[in-house]
N, C-alpha and C positions, 0 to 999 in steps of 0.2 A: 132692710136701708134701713139707713137712722134718720128720724124727723129729722132733727137739725140739718144735717148738714148733707142731705139727700146722697152717703155715700153707703155702699155695702159696707158692715157692719166687721168684717177679717181687716176693709183694708181703714177703718177710724179705727182700731186699736194697734196702729201703726205695726202692721206685722208684712207691710208691703216689703216688696224688694223688687229693685228697678230692674229689670231688662231692657235689650236695643231697642225689643219692640214698643217702644211709648215714646213719644217723643216731646221733648219737655214742654209743649202747647196742650199735653194732653195732663204733665204731670201736675204742671200750675192747676189746669182746670180740676183736679182731683184735691191737691191739697192746701193750695191757699183759700179754701176760705175756714179749715180747720186753723192755721196760721193765725192767720185776720182775727178769729174770735179771740182765741188765746191768747195773742196781743192785745185787742185792745180792753181784755180785763183785765191787763197787768196795768197799761198805760193812758187809758182812756181811746177815745175812737182817734183823737188826730195822730197825736206819736202812737196810735196800734197801728193805725193806718201806713204811716210811712213806715213803721218799723219791716212790716212786711211787706214794702217796696223794695225797702234796701234788702233784707234775705232771701229775694223773688231774684234781685241781681245779681250777688253772688251765687247763686246758686246758675244763673245763666253763665257768668264767668267760670264758674268751675264745673261744668252740666256733667265730662266723661268725670270727676271724682265724684260725685253727688249723686248720678244716677246709680253705682254702683253698690250706694250706700246701703247698711240693714236697713235703717231707719233715717230717710232723708229729711222726709218733715222736723223729728227732733232735733234732729242737727239745724237745720234751718229754724227751729225755733229757738235756740241756743245764740248761733248768729244773731240775730235779729235782738234779744237781750242784751250780746256784747257792744253790739250798734249802737244802740239806746244809751248806754250807761254814759256818757258825757252831755245826757242830755239829762239831766237828773232835774227836769224841771215840776212840781206840786203836776198830781193829776188831778185832773177838772173831771169829772160825771155832771155834766152840764145837766138843771133841771127844765125840764120839756114845759112851754110857756102854758103851752093846754093841760090845764086840771085832770088828768087820768085819777080814779077812783080807786082805781085795781094797783096803784103804785102806789108807797110811803112816801108823801114829797119829802122826809131828812134820810134818804134809802140812799139818794148819790153822796152826801157827805158821810155819811156811816160804810158808805166803803172806800171811801175816803182812809179810812183810819183804820179798817186792816192793814195787814204784813201785805207783800204782794202774792206769798202764797196761798195765802188764806182767801185774798180777795177772787186769784185767778181758782181757786179751788169751789165756792161759791157759785160766781159768779158761770162758770161752767159747770155744773151741776147742775144747778137749780134754775139757769137761765138758760141754758142750752140743753140742756136733758143729755149729758155727756155720763158717763157712768164714771167711777175713780181711777178705774184698772187704764180708762181710755188717755185721762188726764196726768195720771202715771206714767204713761207710756211715754205720751209726747214729753212732758216733762225730765224723764229719766228717773223716777223715783217708783217707790213702792207703792203697790194702792195702800196699804195702810196710815203709810204715811202720809199721801192725799187724804183720807179719811181724816186723820187727826187735825190737817190743816182746816178741815170742812167744818170738823166739830168746833174747834175754837173759833175760826171766823163766825160761824153759828152764831156763838152765844155772848162772844163781845157785840156782835151785829143786836144782838138781842138788849145788851146790857144798853149799846149807845141811843137803843129805839125807847129805851122802856118797857118791851113785851116781854109776861111773863109765858113759861114755856104752856101754860093753859090757857092763853087767850088763843 
């Protein structure tokens, strides 16, 4: 079981294949948290949730085709990305009103300075506990590509926040 999603590890890795036995509701319960977390990491909370809803609406409309796919979660992630392209407003990660000493106050702004792929890798791996292979499978790239985005994103965050590797 994956602690961040509650899904079995083999399903998180995107190895799911849809059979006729699983209905749309079961599919949504299984993949929605994963898609939503990835889209929130890319687009912020509001746009990420909207993009998730649009992708799931697409899945409902095209359920016969989607359920037969080898990696329907990855496909819907791409659908959500294409449906949000026309809304390229700045991404906003709101700073909570209550000061939490465990969170760097400048982190929200620093995350906005990352590329989409860097932000996705950093947030999913370090905030949600995903493995690079899980992120790679969702977005359709190699795990080494995700690792490169992760390393570059962390380096940029350290530079932006003025943190040394030794800290």
